[in-house]
All heavy atoms as a GROMACS GRO file, in nm:
protein
  555
    1PHE      N    1  -1.190  -0.214  -0.800
    1PHE     CA    2  -1.187  -0.064  -0.796
    1PHE      C    3  -1.326  -0.010  -0.824
    1PHE      O    4  -1.410  -0.067  -0.889
    1PHE     CB    5  -1.082  -0.012  -0.881
    1PHE     CG    6  -1.105  -0.040  -1.033
    1PHE    CD1    7  -1.178   0.041  -1.116
    1PHE    CD2    8  -1.047  -0.155  -1.091
    1PHE    CE1    9  -1.203   0.021  -1.242
    1PHE    CE2   10  -1.067  -0.183  -1.225
    1PHE     CZ   11  -1.146  -0.096  -1.300
    2ALA      N   12  -1.352   0.108  -0.774
    2ALA     CA   13  -1.482   0.173  -0.785
    2ALA      C   14  -1.484   0.261  -0.908
    2ALA      O   15  -1.379   0.324  -0.945
    2ALA     CB   16  -1.517   0.250  -0.665
    3LEU      N   17  -1.590   0.277  -0.978
    3LEU     CA   18  -1.611   0.367  -1.087
    3LEU      C   19  -1.703   0.481  -1.046
    3LEU      O   20  -1.796   0.451  -0.977
    3LEU     CB   21  -1.660   0.302  -1.208
    3LEU     CG   22  -1.571   0.194  -1.270
    3LEU    CD1   23  -1.638   0.121  -1.387
    3LEU    CD2   24  -1.436   0.254  -1.320
    4CYS      N   25  -1.684   0.600  -1.094
    4CYS     CA   26  -1.770   0.716  -1.064
    4CYS      C   27  -1.805   0.775  -1.194
    4CYS      O   28  -1.732   0.786  -1.291
    4CYS     CB   29  -1.688   0.811  -0.979
    4CYS     SG   30  -1.640   0.756  -0.823
    5PHE      N   31  -1.922   0.844  -1.193
    5PHE     CA   32  -1.959   0.937  -1.303
    5PHE      C   33  -1.918   1.073  -1.256
    5PHE      O   34  -1.943   1.115  -1.144
    5PHE     CB   35  -2.112   0.935  -1.325
    5PHE     CG   36  -2.157   0.814  -1.414
    5PHE    CD1   37  -2.213   0.705  -1.353
    5PHE    CD2   38  -2.129   0.812  -1.550
    5PHE    CE1   39  -2.257   0.599  -1.424
    5PHE    CE2   40  -2.171   0.713  -1.621
    5PHE     CZ   41  -2.231   0.603  -1.560
    6CYS      N   42  -1.846   1.143  -1.336
    6CYS     CA   43  -1.791   1.276  -1.301
    6CYS      C   44  -1.853   1.374  -1.397
    6CYS      O   45  -1.837   1.369  -1.517
    6CYS     CB   46  -1.635   1.275  -1.315
    6CYS     SG   47  -1.571   1.430  -1.260
    7CYS      N   48  -1.920   1.476  -1.342
    7CYS     CA   49  -1.980   1.583  -1.423
    7CYS      C   50  -1.864   1.697  -1.422
    7CYS      O   51  -1.834   1.749  -1.325
    7CYS     CB   52  -2.102   1.637  -1.354
    7CYS     SG   53  -2.184   1.766  -1.455
    8LEU      N   54  -1.822   1.724  -1.544
    8LEU     CA   55  -1.713   1.814  -1.555
    8LEU      C   56  -1.757   1.961  -1.577
    8LEU      O   57  -1.691   2.046  -1.511
    8LEU     CB   58  -1.617   1.768  -1.676
    8LEU     CG   59  -1.557   1.630  -1.658
    8LEU    CD1   60  -1.494   1.596  -1.786
    8LEU    CD2   61  -1.463   1.632  -1.537
    9SER      N   62  -1.850   1.989  -1.654
    9SER     CA   63  -1.875   2.119  -1.692
    9SER      C   64  -1.978   2.194  -1.615
    9SER      O   65  -2.007   2.314  -1.631
    9SER     CB   66  -1.911   2.129  -1.841
    9SER     OG   67  -2.038   2.061  -1.863
   10CYS      N   68  -2.037   2.126  -1.516
   10CYS     CA   69  -2.146   2.198  -1.442
   10CYS      C   70  -2.108   2.247  -1.311
   10CYS      O   71  -2.177   2.315  -1.236
   10CYS     CB   72  -2.271   2.107  -1.431
   10CYS     SG   73  -2.241   1.960  -1.328
   11ARG      N   74  -1.984   2.214  -1.268
   11ARG     CA   75  -1.933   2.255  -1.137
   11ARG      C   76  -1.924   2.406  -1.128
   11ARG      O   77  -1.851   2.474  -1.192
   11ARG     CB   78  -1.795   2.191  -1.107
   11ARG     CG   79  -1.741   2.228  -0.969
   11ARG     CD   80  -1.610   2.158  -0.953
   11ARG     NE   81  -1.563   2.211  -0.821
   11ARG     CZ   82  -1.455   2.172  -0.764
   11ARG    NH1   83  -1.379   2.082  -0.825
   11ARG    NH2   84  -1.412   2.224  -0.657
   12GLY      N   85  -2.005   2.462  -1.037
   12GLY     CA   86  -1.997   2.602  -1.004
   12GLY      C   87  -2.070   2.691  -1.103
   12GLY      O   88  -2.079   2.807  -1.085
   13CYS      N   89  -2.119   2.633  -1.219
   13CYS     CA   90  -2.179   2.724  -1.311
   13CYS      C   91  -2.328   2.725  -1.306
   13CYS      O   92  -2.399   2.799  -1.371
   13CYS     CB   93  -2.141   2.686  -1.458
   13CYS     SG   94  -2.200   2.528  -1.512
   14GLY      N   95  -2.386   2.632  -1.222
   14GLY     CA   96  -2.532   2.627  -1.208
   14GLY      C   97  -2.601   2.542  -1.316
   14GLY      O   98  -2.728   2.532  -1.309
   15ALA      N   99  -2.531   2.493  -1.414
   15ALA     CA  100  -2.595   2.416  -1.515
   15ALA      C  101  -2.636   2.280  -1.462
   15ALA      O  102  -2.571   2.225  -1.374
   15ALA     CB  103  -2.506   2.392  -1.637
   16GLU      N  104  -2.742   2.226  -1.516
   16GLU     CA  105  -2.788   2.088  -1.484
   16GLU      C  106  -2.695   1.986  -1.548
   16GLU      O  107  -2.657   1.998  -1.663
   16GLU     CB  108  -2.926   2.064  -1.530
   16GLU     CG  109  -3.031   2.149  -1.450
   16GLU     CD  110  -3.044   2.102  -1.303
   16GLU    OE1  111  -3.035   1.979  -1.278
   16GLU    OE2  112  -3.048   2.187  -1.220
   17PRO      N  113  -2.652   1.889  -1.469
   17PRO     CA  114  -2.574   1.777  -1.526
   17PRO      C  115  -2.655   1.701  -1.631
   17PRO      O  116  -2.768   1.686  -1.620
   17PRO     CB  117  -2.541   1.680  -1.412
   17PRO     CG  118  -2.587   1.748  -1.288
   17PRO     CD  119  -2.682   1.865  -1.328
   18ASN      N  120  -2.590   1.666  -1.744
   18ASN     CA  121  -2.654   1.585  -1.842
   18ASN      C  122  -2.555   1.479  -1.890
   18ASN      O  123  -2.443   1.486  -1.864
   18ASN     CB  124  -2.718   1.666  -1.953
   18ASN     CG  125  -2.621   1.745  -2.025
   18ASN    OD1  126  -2.520   1.694  -2.068
   18ASN    ND2  127  -2.641   1.874  -2.047
   19TYR      N  128  -2.606   1.383  -1.972
   19TYR     CA  129  -2.518   1.278  -2.017
   19TYR      C  130  -2.400   1.329  -2.109
   19TYR      O  131  -2.302   1.270  -2.121
   19TYR     CB  132  -2.598   1.176  -2.095
   19TYR     CG  133  -2.691   1.102  -2.008
   19TYR    CD1  134  -2.828   1.121  -2.015
   19TYR    CD2  135  -2.639   1.011  -1.914
   19TYR    CE1  136  -2.912   1.046  -1.925
   19TYR    CE2  137  -2.728   0.939  -1.832
   19TYR     CZ  138  -2.862   0.960  -1.839
   19TYR     OH  139  -2.942   0.885  -1.753
   20GLN      N  140  -2.418   1.445  -2.170
   20GLN     CA  141  -2.313   1.502  -2.252
   20GLN      C  142  -2.190   1.546  -2.183
   20GLN      O  143  -2.085   1.555  -2.243
   20GLN     CB  144  -2.369   1.606  -2.349
   20GLN     CG  145  -2.472   1.555  -2.441
   20GLN     CD  146  -2.553   1.669  -2.506
   20GLN    OE1  147  -2.560   1.777  -2.457
   20GLN    NE2  148  -2.608   1.639  -2.626
   21ASN      N  149  -2.206   1.577  -2.055
   21ASN     CA  150  -2.083   1.624  -1.982
   21ASN      C  151  -2.053   1.532  -1.869
   21ASN      O  152  -1.990   1.576  -1.772
   21ASN     CB  153  -2.103   1.767  -1.936
   21ASN     CG  154  -2.221   1.789  -1.849
   21ASN    OD1  155  -2.277   1.706  -1.791
   21ASN    ND2  156  -2.268   1.914  -1.829
   22LEU      N  157  -2.085   1.404  -1.879
   22LEU     CA  158  -2.055   1.304  -1.779
   22LEU      C  159  -1.944   1.212  -1.839
   22LEU      O  160  -1.941   1.182  -1.954
   22LEU     CB  161  -2.164   1.219  -1.737
   22LEU     CG  162  -2.277   1.280  -1.653
   22LEU    CD1  163  -2.390   1.180  -1.638
   22LEU    CD2  164  -2.226   1.329  -1.524
   23ILE      N  165  -1.853   1.172  -1.757
   23ILE     CA  166  -1.744   1.077  -1.794
   23ILE      C  167  -1.737   0.978  -1.681
   23ILE      O  168  -1.745   1.006  -1.561
   23ILE     CB  169  -1.617   1.151  -1.821
   23ILE    CG1  170  -1.514   1.062  -1.877
   23ILE    CG2  171  -1.564   1.227  -1.697
   23ILE    CD1  172  -1.385   1.124  -1.928
   24LEU      N  173  -1.713   0.854  -1.727
   24LEU     CA  174  -1.696   0.741  -1.629
   24LEU      C  175  -1.548   0.729  -1.601
   24LEU      O  176  -1.468   0.703  -1.688
   24LEU     CB  177  -1.752   0.611  -1.687
   24LEU     CG  178  -1.753   0.489  -1.599
   24LEU    CD1  179  -1.840   0.514  -1.478
   24LEU    CD2  180  -1.798   0.373  -1.675
   25VAL      N  181  -1.502   0.740  -1.477
   25VAL     CA  182  -1.364   0.726  -1.435
   25VAL      C  183  -1.354   0.647  -1.305
   25VAL      O  184  -1.453   0.635  -1.233
   25VAL     CB  185  -1.304   0.867  -1.413
   25VAL    CG1  186  -1.297   0.945  -1.545
   25VAL    CG2  187  -1.380   0.941  -1.302
   26ARG      N  188  -1.235   0.603  -1.281
   26ARG     CA  189  -1.203   0.535  -1.152
   26ARG      C  190  -1.222   0.638  -1.040
   26ARG      O  191  -1.200   0.753  -1.059
   26ARG     CB  192  -1.062   0.482  -1.148
   26ARG     CG  193  -1.038   0.366  -1.245
   26ARG     CD  194  -0.893   0.327  -1.234
   26ARG     NE  195  -0.868   0.254  -1.110
   26ARG     CZ  196  -0.772   0.170  -1.084
   26ARG    NH1  197  -0.680   0.147  -1.176
   26ARG    NH2  198  -0.755   0.111  -0.971
   27GLU      N  199  -1.258   0.585  -0.919
   27GLU     CA  200  -1.279   0.678  -0.804
   27GLU      C  201  -1.150   0.760  -0.772
   27GLU      O  202  -1.163   0.886  -0.745
   27GLU     CB  203  -1.316   0.591  -0.688
   27GLU     CG  204  -1.355   0.681  -0.565
   27GLU     CD  205  -1.390   0.602  -0.442
   27GLU    OE1  206  -1.369   0.475  -0.440
   27GLU    OE2  207  -1.451   0.650  -0.354
   28SER      N  208  -1.035   0.703  -0.786
   28SER     CA  209  -0.913   0.775  -0.753
   28SER      C  210  -0.891   0.882  -0.858
   28SER      O  211  -0.844   0.997  -0.821
   28SER     CB  212  -0.798   0.679  -0.751
   28SER     OG  213  -0.786   0.604  -0.868
   29ILE      N  214  -0.921   0.863  -0.983
   29ILE     CA  215  -0.913   0.967  -1.087
   29ILE      C  216  -1.012   1.079  -1.061
   29ILE      O  217  -0.986   1.193  -1.068
   29ILE     CB  218  -0.929   0.916  -1.229
   29ILE    CG1  219  -0.814   0.814  -1.263
   29ILE    CG2  220  -0.944   1.018  -1.328
   29ILE    CD1  221  -0.677   0.883  -1.268
   30HIS      N  222  -1.136   1.041  -1.017
   30HIS     CA  223  -1.234   1.140  -0.983
   30HIS      C  224  -1.186   1.231  -0.871
   30HIS      O  225  -1.205   1.355  -0.879
   30HIS     CB  226  -1.366   1.064  -0.945
   30HIS     CG  227  -1.476   1.160  -0.914
   30HIS    ND1  228  -1.526   1.174  -0.784
   30HIS    CD2  229  -1.553   1.242  -0.992
   30HIS    CE1  230  -1.623   1.263  -0.784
   30HIS    NE2  231  -1.640   1.304  -0.906
   31ILE      N  232  -1.123   1.167  -0.771
   31ILE     CA  233  -1.071   1.251  -0.665
   31ILE      C  234  -0.965   1.346  -0.714
   31ILE      O  235  -0.959   1.464  -0.680
   31ILE     CB  236  -1.017   1.160  -0.552
   31ILE    CG1  237  -1.133   1.089  -0.484
   31ILE    CG2  238  -0.936   1.235  -0.446
   31ILE    CD1  239  -1.091   0.974  -0.394
   32LEU      N  240  -0.877   1.298  -0.802
   32LEU     CA  241  -0.766   1.387  -0.857
   32LEU      C  242  -0.825   1.491  -0.949
   32LEU      O  243  -0.769   1.604  -0.952
   32LEU     CB  244  -0.670   1.299  -0.932
   32LEU     CG  245  -0.552   1.235  -0.858
   32LEU    CD1  246  -0.476   1.144  -0.940
   32LEU    CD2  247  -0.469   1.336  -0.788
   33ILE      N  248  -0.925   1.469  -1.022
   33ILE     CA  249  -0.982   1.570  -1.104
   33ILE      C  250  -1.029   1.690  -1.018
   33ILE      O  251  -1.013   1.807  -1.056
   33ILE     CB  252  -1.103   1.518  -1.184
   33ILE    CG1  253  -1.054   1.416  -1.294
   33ILE    CG2  254  -1.179   1.627  -1.246
   33ILE    CD1  255  -1.170   1.338  -1.361
   34HIS      N  256  -1.088   1.660  -0.903
   34HIS     CA  257  -1.142   1.771  -0.821
   34HIS      C  258  -1.050   1.810  -0.706
   34HIS      O  259  -1.079   1.911  -0.637
   34HIS     CB  260  -1.278   1.738  -0.770
   34HIS     CG  261  -1.375   1.709  -0.878
   34HIS    ND1  262  -1.427   1.815  -0.957
   34HIS    CD2  263  -1.433   1.601  -0.932
   34HIS    CE1  264  -1.511   1.764  -1.044
   34HIS    NE2  265  -1.508   1.636  -1.035
   35ALA      N  266  -0.939   1.743  -0.685
   35ALA     CA  267  -0.852   1.774  -0.566
   35ALA      C  268  -0.788   1.910  -0.580
   35ALA      O  269  -0.742   1.950  -0.690
   35ALA     CB  270  -0.742   1.665  -0.553
   36THR      N  271  -0.772   1.981  -0.467
   36THR     CA  272  -0.705   2.109  -0.465
   36THR      C  273  -0.591   2.104  -0.358
   36THR      O  274  -0.510   2.194  -0.364
   36THR     CB  275  -0.802   2.225  -0.436
   36THR    OG1  276  -0.872   2.194  -0.310
   36THR    CG2  277  -0.904   2.243  -0.549
   37SER      N  278  -0.600   2.017  -0.267
   37SER     CA  279  -0.493   2.014  -0.169
   37SER      C  280  -0.374   1.926  -0.212
   37SER      O  281  -0.387   1.820  -0.269
   37SER     CB  282  -0.546   1.962  -0.030
   37SER     OG  283  -0.556   1.817  -0.036
   38GLU      N  284  -0.256   1.979  -0.189
   38GLU     CA  285  -0.136   1.910  -0.232
   38GLU      C  286  -0.118   1.777  -0.175
   38GLU      O  287  -0.079   1.686  -0.245
   38GLU     CB  288  -0.012   2.002  -0.199
   38GLU     CG  289   0.115   1.954  -0.266
   38GLU     CD  290   0.110   1.965  -0.417
   38GLU    OE1  291   0.043   2.051  -0.479
   38GLU    OE2  292   0.163   1.871  -0.481
   39PRO      N  293  -0.142   1.752  -0.043
   39PRO     CA  294  -0.128   1.623   0.015
   39PRO      C  295  -0.220   1.520  -0.063
   39PRO      O  296  -0.179   1.398  -0.084
   39PRO     CB  297  -0.167   1.631   0.159
   39PRO     CG  298  -0.143   1.775   0.190
   39PRO     CD  299  -0.172   1.851   0.063
   40THR      N  300  -0.344   1.552  -0.091
   40THR     CA  301  -0.434   1.465  -0.162
   40THR      C  302  -0.383   1.428  -0.295
   40THR      O  303  -0.385   1.312  -0.342
   40THR     CB  304  -0.575   1.523  -0.169
   40THR    OG1  305  -0.622   1.550  -0.039
   40THR    CG2  306  -0.671   1.435  -0.242
   41ILE      N  307  -0.337   1.534  -0.370
   41ILE     CA  308  -0.284   1.511  -0.508
   41ILE      C  309  -0.166   1.418  -0.500
   41ILE      O  310  -0.153   1.322  -0.588
   41ILE     CB  311  -0.253   1.650  -0.575
   41ILE    CG1  312  -0.380   1.728  -0.596
   41ILE    CG2  313  -0.179   1.625  -0.702
   41ILE    CD1  314  -0.371   1.874  -0.637
   42THR      N  315  -0.070   1.446  -0.408
   42THR     CA  316   0.048   1.364  -0.402
   42THR      C  317   0.013   1.222  -0.366
   42THR      O  318   0.072   1.131  -0.422
   42THR     CB  319   0.144   1.424  -0.284
   42THR    OG1  320   0.172   1.557  -0.326
   42THR    CG2  321   0.269   1.341  -0.277
   43LYS      N  322  -0.076   1.199  -0.272
   43LYS     CA  323  -0.116   1.070  -0.238
   43LYS      C  324  -0.170   0.984  -0.354
   43LYS      O  325  -0.123   0.874  -0.370
   43LYS     CB  326  -0.227   1.072  -0.123
   43LYS     CG  327  -0.291   0.936  -0.085
   43LYS     CD  328  -0.401   0.954   0.013
   43LYS     CE  329  -0.475   0.825   0.030
   43LYS     NZ  330  -0.593   0.843   0.125
   44TYR      N  331  -0.259   1.040  -0.423
   44TYR     CA  332  -0.324   0.968  -0.541
   44TYR      C  333  -0.236   0.952  -0.658
   44TYR      O  334  -0.227   0.852  -0.718
   44TYR     CB  335  -0.455   1.026  -0.571
   44TYR     CG  336  -0.564   0.993  -0.476
   44TYR    CD1  337  -0.596   1.074  -0.370
   44TYR    CD2  338  -0.628   0.866  -0.479
   44TYR    CE1  339  -0.691   1.042  -0.268
   44TYR    CE2  340  -0.722   0.828  -0.379
   44TYR     CZ  341  -0.752   0.919  -0.276
   44TYR     OH  342  -0.846   0.880  -0.186
   45LEU      N  343  -0.149   1.049  -0.678
   45LEU     CA  344  -0.054   1.040  -0.786
   45LEU      C  345   0.053   0.926  -0.757
   45LEU      O  346   0.081   0.853  -0.849
   45LEU     CB  347   0.024   1.171  -0.811
   45LEU     CG  348  -0.046   1.281  -0.888
   45LEU    CD1  349   0.038   1.406  -0.901
   45LEU    CD2  350  -0.090   1.232  -1.023
   46SER      N  351   0.095   0.913  -0.636
   46SER     CA  352   0.185   0.813  -0.602
   46SER      C  353   0.122   0.673  -0.613
   46SER      O  354   0.189   0.578  -0.648
   46SER     CB  355   0.250   0.833  -0.466
   46SER     OG  356   0.153   0.819  -0.369
   47GLN      N  357  -0.007   0.666  -0.585
   47GLN     CA  358  -0.072   0.531  -0.593
   47GLN      C  359  -0.100   0.491  -0.735
   47GLN      O  360  -0.085   0.370  -0.768
   47GLN     CB  361  -0.208   0.545  -0.523
   47GLN     CG  362  -0.214   0.548  -0.378
   47GLN     CD  363  -0.350   0.559  -0.314
   47GLN    OE1  364  -0.452   0.560  -0.386
   47GLN    NE2  365  -0.350   0.579  -0.185
   48LEU      N  366  -0.122   0.592  -0.820
   48LEU     CA  367  -0.148   0.551  -0.957
   48LEU      C  368  -0.032   0.544  -1.055
   48LEU      O  369  -0.041   0.478  -1.163
   48LEU     CB  370  -0.252   0.660  -1.027
   48LEU     CG  371  -0.387   0.659  -0.954
   48LEU    CD1  372  -0.462   0.784  -0.994
   48LEU    CD2  373  -0.460   0.533  -0.988
   49ALA      N  374   0.075   0.617  -1.027
   49ALA     CA  375   0.193   0.622  -1.109
   49ALA      C  376   0.158   0.646  -1.256
   49ALA      O  377   0.182   0.559  -1.345
   49ALA     CB  378   0.275   0.492  -1.097
   50LEU      N  379   0.096   0.755  -1.292
   50LEU     CA  380   0.055   0.787  -1.427
   50LEU      C  381   0.165   0.812  -1.515
   50LEU      O  382   0.267   0.877  -1.479
   50LEU     CB  383  -0.044   0.903  -1.422
   50LEU     CG  384  -0.164   0.895  -1.336
   50LEU    CD1  385  -0.246   1.029  -1.335
   50LEU    CD2  386  -0.262   0.785  -1.380
   51ASN      N  387   0.149   0.773  -1.646
   51ASN     CA  388   0.251   0.802  -1.743
   51ASN      C  389   0.222   0.942  -1.798
   51ASN      O  390   0.117   1.000  -1.769
   51ASN     CB  391   0.268   0.698  -1.848
   51ASN     CG  392   0.140   0.681  -1.936
   51ASN    OD1  393   0.066   0.770  -1.958
   51ASN    ND2  394   0.112   0.554  -1.978
   52LYS      N  395   0.304   0.994  -1.894
   52LYS     CA  396   0.287   1.124  -1.938
   52LYS      C  397   0.144   1.147  -2.025
   52LYS      O  398   0.089   1.246  -1.998
   52LYS     CB  399   0.398   1.172  -2.039
   52LYS     CG  400   0.529   1.193  -1.971
   52LYS     CD  401   0.638   1.227  -2.071
   52LYS     CE  402   0.768   1.248  -2.000
   52LYS     NZ  403   0.870   1.294  -2.094
   53LYS      N  404   0.116   1.042  -2.095
   53LYS     CA  405  -0.009   1.047  -2.165
   53LYS      C  406  -0.136   1.048  -2.072
   53LYS      O  407  -0.232   1.130  -2.086
   53LYS     CB  408  -0.028   0.930  -2.264
   53LYS     CG  409  -0.146   0.932  -2.354
   53LYS     CD  410  -0.144   0.817  -2.448
   53LYS     CE  411  -0.265   0.816  -2.533
   53LYS     NZ  412  -0.262   0.700  -2.629
   54GLN      N  413  -0.126   0.973  -1.970
   54GLN     CA  414  -0.237   0.964  -1.871
   54GLN      C  415  -0.241   1.099  -1.791
   54GLN      O  416  -0.351   1.149  -1.760
   54GLN     CB  417  -0.216   0.845  -1.773
   54GLN     CG  418  -0.229   0.710  -1.836
   54GLN     CD  419  -0.180   0.604  -1.759
   54GLN    OE1  420  -0.077   0.610  -1.679
   54GLN    NE2  421  -0.240   0.483  -1.761
   55LEU      N  422  -0.125   1.158  -1.751
   55LEU     CA  423  -0.124   1.283  -1.677
   55LEU      C  424  -0.183   1.390  -1.773
   55LEU      O  425  -0.255   1.480  -1.715
   55LEU     CB  426   0.020   1.312  -1.639
   55LEU     CG  427   0.030   1.439  -1.548
   55LEU    CD1  428  -0.047   1.428  -1.422
   55LEU    CD2  429   0.180   1.461  -1.519
   56ALA      N  430  -0.153   1.388  -1.896
   56ALA     CA  431  -0.208   1.490  -1.987
   56ALA      C  432  -0.360   1.477  -1.994
   56ALA      O  433  -0.430   1.580  -1.990
   56ALA     CB  434  -0.149   1.475  -2.126
   57LYS      N  435  -0.410   1.358  -1.998
   57LYS     CA  436  -0.556   1.337  -1.999
   57LYS      C  437  -0.621   1.386  -1.866
   57LYS      O  438  -0.723   1.452  -1.865
   57LYS     CB  439  -0.587   1.189  -2.022
   57LYS     CG  440  -0.734   1.152  -2.016
   57LYS     CD  441  -0.814   1.213  -2.129
   57LYS     CE  442  -0.959   1.168  -2.122
   57LYS     NZ  443  -1.044   1.216  -2.225
   58LEU      N  444  -0.556   1.355  -1.756
   58LEU     CA  445  -0.600   1.398  -1.626
   58LEU      C  446  -0.604   1.552  -1.622
   58LEU      O  447  -0.707   1.609  -1.578
   58LEU     CB  448  -0.510   1.346  -1.508
   58LEU     CG  449  -0.534   1.400  -1.373
   58LEU    CD1  450  -0.680   1.370  -1.323
   58LEU    CD2  451  -0.432   1.349  -1.275
   59ASN      N  452  -0.497   1.618  -1.665
   59ASN     CA  453  -0.495   1.766  -1.664
   59ASN      C  454  -0.605   1.824  -1.757
   59ASN      O  455  -0.654   1.925  -1.723
   59ASN     CB  456  -0.352   1.813  -1.699
   59ASN     CG  457  -0.258   1.800  -1.584
   59ASN    OD1  458  -0.305   1.808  -1.474
   59ASN    ND2  459  -0.130   1.773  -1.611
   60LYS      N  460  -0.630   1.753  -1.873
   60LYS     CA  461  -0.738   1.806  -1.955
   60LYS      C  462  -0.872   1.807  -1.877
   60LYS      O  463  -0.950   1.893  -1.884
   60LYS     CB  464  -0.747   1.721  -2.077
   60LYS     CG  465  -0.862   1.763  -2.178
   60LYS     CD  466  -0.864   1.672  -2.295
   60LYS     CE  467  -0.973   1.710  -2.380
   60LYS     NZ  468  -1.070   1.596  -2.411
   61LEU      N  469  -0.898   1.695  -1.802
   61LEU     CA  470  -1.018   1.683  -1.727
   61LEU      C  471  -1.020   1.783  -1.612
   61LEU      O  472  -1.127   1.836  -1.579
   61LEU     CB  473  -1.032   1.541  -1.672
   61LEU     CG  474  -1.054   1.426  -1.784
   61LEU    CD1  475  -1.050   1.290  -1.721
   61LEU    CD2  476  -1.179   1.451  -1.859
   62ARG      N  477  -0.905   1.801  -1.551
   62ARG     CA  478  -0.894   1.904  -1.437
   62ARG      C  479  -0.930   2.046  -1.496
   62ARG      O  480  -1.000   2.121  -1.428
   62ARG     CB  481  -0.759   1.904  -1.375
   62ARG     CG  482  -0.736   1.785  -1.289
   62ARG     CD  483  -0.601   1.789  -1.220
   62ARG     NE  484  -0.570   1.913  -1.146
   62ARG     CZ  485  -0.613   1.931  -1.017
   62ARG    NH1  486  -0.678   1.840  -0.954
   62ARG    NH2  487  -0.576   2.039  -0.954
   63LYS      N  488  -0.877   2.074  -1.614
   63LYS     CA  489  -0.910   2.207  -1.673
   63LYS      C  490  -1.057   2.221  -1.698
   63LYS      O  491  -1.116   2.325  -1.673
   63LYS     CB  492  -0.827   2.222  -1.797
   63LYS     CG  493  -0.844   2.356  -1.866
   63LYS     CD  494  -0.758   2.364  -1.993
   63LYS     CE  495  -0.781   2.502  -2.057
   63LYS     NZ  496  -0.710   2.519  -2.183
   64GLU      N  497  -1.121   2.118  -1.751
   64GLU     CA  498  -1.264   2.121  -1.777
   64GLU      C  499  -1.342   2.136  -1.656
   64GLU      O  500  -1.455   2.193  -1.650
   64GLU     CB  501  -1.312   1.991  -1.854
   64GLU     CG  502  -1.262   1.989  -1.997
   64GLU     CD  503  -1.303   1.864  -2.070
   64GLU    OE1  504  -1.418   1.808  -2.038
   64GLU    OE2  505  -1.226   1.820  -2.156
   65ALA      N  506  -1.292   2.084  -1.542
   65ALA     CA  507  -1.358   2.094  -1.414
   65ALA      C  508  -1.322   2.232  -1.344
   65ALA      O  509  -1.374   2.255  -1.231
   65ALA     CB  510  -1.311   1.982  -1.326
   66GLY      N  511  -1.239   2.307  -1.399
   66GLY     CA  512  -1.204   2.440  -1.344
   66GLY      C  513  -1.090   2.433  -1.244
   66GLY      O  514  -1.076   2.524  -1.160
   67ASN      N  515  -1.008   2.331  -1.250
   67ASN     CA  516  -0.890   2.318  -1.167
   67ASN      C  517  -0.756   2.337  -1.243
   67ASN      O  518  -0.754   2.296  -1.357
   67ASN     CB  519  -0.888   2.189  -1.095
   67ASN     CG  520  -0.996   2.184  -0.984
   67ASN    OD1  521  -1.019   2.283  -0.920
   67ASN    ND2  522  -1.070   2.074  -0.980
   68PRO      N  523  -0.658   2.377  -1.182
   68PRO     CA  524  -0.518   2.397  -1.249
   68PRO      C  525  -0.458   2.259  -1.280
   68PRO      O  526  -0.491   2.159  -1.209
   68PRO     CB  527  -0.442   2.474  -1.154
   68PRO     CG  528  -0.492   2.444  -1.021
   68PRO     CD  529  -0.644   2.420  -1.044
   69PRO      N  530  -0.380   2.248  -1.377
   69PRO     CA  531  -0.310   2.123  -1.407
   69PRO      C  532  -0.211   2.088  -1.301
   69PRO      O  533  -0.166   2.170  -1.222
   69PRO     CB  534  -0.234   2.162  -1.543
   69PRO     CG  535  -0.215   2.297  -1.543
   69PRO     CD  536  -0.330   2.359  -1.470
   70ILE      N  537  -0.179   1.959  -1.298
   70ILE     CA  538  -0.084   1.898  -1.207
   70ILE      C  539   0.046   1.884  -1.280
   70ILE      O  540   0.045   1.826  -1.393
   70ILE     CB  541  -0.135   1.758  -1.155
   70ILE    CG1  542  -0.260   1.785  -1.073
   70ILE    CG2  543  -0.019   1.696  -1.073
   70ILE    CD1  544  -0.323   1.646  -1.038
   71SER      N  545   0.153   1.932  -1.230
   71SER     CA  546   0.288   1.914  -1.292
   71SER      C  547   0.348   1.779  -1.248
   71SER      O  548   0.325   1.732  -1.134
   71SER     CB  549   0.378   2.022  -1.262
   71SER     OG  550   0.398   2.038  -1.124
   72ALA      N  551   0.424   1.723  -1.336
   72ALA     CA  552   0.485   1.591  -1.308
   72ALA      C  553   0.594   1.603  -1.212
   72ALA      O  554   0.652   1.696  -1.184
   72ALA     CB  555   0.538   1.533  -1.437
   0.00000   0.00000   0.00000
């Protein structure tokens, strides 16, 4: 699987990315953090089969990236 660095707090705010707001995640999680289309979200959620704790963590990262939470 591929790993990605995801900058959470600089999206759309114009701030420069730095090490303090980077997180290392799987590529599929990176896609879900930033996804806005329902088909993309559904596709990756079905592939990953996240438990409640993992979904809560994903939703925390989505919120930090400026996206709404995903409901189970």
